[in-house]
C-alpha positions, 0 to 999 in steps of 0.5 A: 696698756691703753694709757701707754698706747694712748701716749704713744699715739699722742706723740705720733700725732705731735711728730706728724705735726712737727714733720709736716711744718718743721719751720713753724716750731723753731729752729731746725736743730731744736726740731731735730732734738725734739723729734729724737726725744719723741722717737725715743719715748715712743720706743720706750712706751711700745716696749712697756706695752708689750708685756701687758699686750702679750698677756692680753692676746695670749689666747690664740684666735681659734681658742678665743673664737671657741670661747666666745661661741661657748659663751654665746651657746650658754647665754640662753640657759641663763634665762631659764630658772635653775639652769647652770650658767657658763660657769656651771652655777645655777641661776635662781629667780624669786617669784 
């Protein structure tokens, strides 16, 4: 997902450069064709990024915050020998 969105961002930056000074990069018709190709590729990249994005953000904000709170609460238990961690596994420290 990161690569897809990174490519999308790069194309958005290229598009901005082309639209800020279109005459700098050739004839108007060529620039229009390139902008159309950029727009199509960005649409494709955004659609490809949707599936992993939905998976990554599947958990709602409240559930995510609750899970982080549980991790934070469980963290001190890791420092105590033979105490279960967040997964219920006892930690053992050798002397």
